[in-house]
N, C-alpha and C positions, 0 to 999 in steps of 0.2 A: 965806510959813511954810504948810505942808501941815498937815492936820489928821491926827493918828495916833490911831486908835482903842486905846483902853486895855484891856487883857485881863490881869485880876489873874491867871489860871490859866497864861499862857502861860510862865511861866520854871519851874511846875513840871512841864508837858509836855515842853519841849525842853531841860531842863539837861543832856541827855547822860545822865543815870541811866537803869540799866535796871530795867525792871519788867516782870517775864514775867506774859504772860496768863493768867486763872483763870478757869474756870467752875465755878460751883455749882450743884448742882442735886439734888432729892430722888429716892431710888431708892424708889419706892413710899412706903407709909408706915414703912418700916424704917429707912431711913438718910439722911445728907447724903452727897454725894460731891463732892470738891474736885477739878479737873483743873488743873494747871499745868503750862505749857510751859517745860522747861527743858533745852531740848537744848544738847549737847556739854559737859555737865556730869557729874563723878565721883559716886557717892553720898555719898563721904566728904565733899563740899563743900556738901551739903544738911542743914538740919536743920528738924525740925520740932516745935514746943513747943507745948503747951496750958497755958496758965495763966489763972484768974480769968475764965472762959468766954471767950476770947481764943484762937483758934489763930493761930499766928505761923510764916510760912515765912520762913528765911533761907538765904541761900548766897552762892557766890561763882562767877563763871565767870572761869576765866583765859585769857589769850592762850596759844596753843602755845607751848611752850619751843623748839620745832624750826623755828620760822619768826623771823627776826630782823626787828627794827623796820624796816631799811632794804631789805627783803625786799618790804615791802607796796607795793601799787599804789593800792589804795585798801582801806579799813576801814568797813563799814558796820554790824557787827553791835556791839551794845553788849558792854562786858566790867564787871567789876568785882564788888561786892556789892550784893545787894537784899535787902529786906525787905517783906512783905507782911503785916498782920494781920486777922483777920477774927472780929468778934463772933458768937457761935454762940447759939443758944437755950439756955434752962435745961433744955430737956429731952432733952438728948444725954447719953450714957453715957461720959464722959470715960475710963472706964476700959477701953474696948474698942476705942478709936481705932486704925486700922491706916495704915501708909503703904505705898506700893509705888512702884519706880520703874523704870520699862522704856521704851524706845525713846524717850528724852528727855521723856517724860511722868510728872509724881508724881502719884499718884493716893492722895488721903486719905481714908479711909471714916470716917464718924462715925454710929454708928448711936444710934438715939432711946433712950430708957430704956424699958423693957417697960411699964412703968404709965402712960407717956405716949403709946403707941401705942393707936390706935382699936381696939376689940373689938366683936365681935358680942354682943347679950345676946340670946338665945332668948326668945320671949314665949311663955309657957304657957297655953292656953286651959282656963278652968275649965267644967265641964259643969253 
């Protein structure tokens, strides 16, 4: 009998589900930017929802209808639905969230509220 190492996350990572890669970064002190790779998708198959402090990306990548199943020799890209959710800080301005989809990359811009941005305070010198 051989010893097999137990990996509780193995099924999550290799279940065949498609999970698009996402980068999240701050653009200066003005906003958060989220970039998700969604190649070969149509705009109408992508949904961006902000609710209760959580930004959720949902969508579905479909197999091309002009290629029949029996024509495939190899399928390495994953297809189907996906859902990614991200908790955002309370300092964001949910009313000004914007999304843009170009060249297979979804860019979501989440501005910070004006009052949460750092501001410079001038110090007056008394004579």
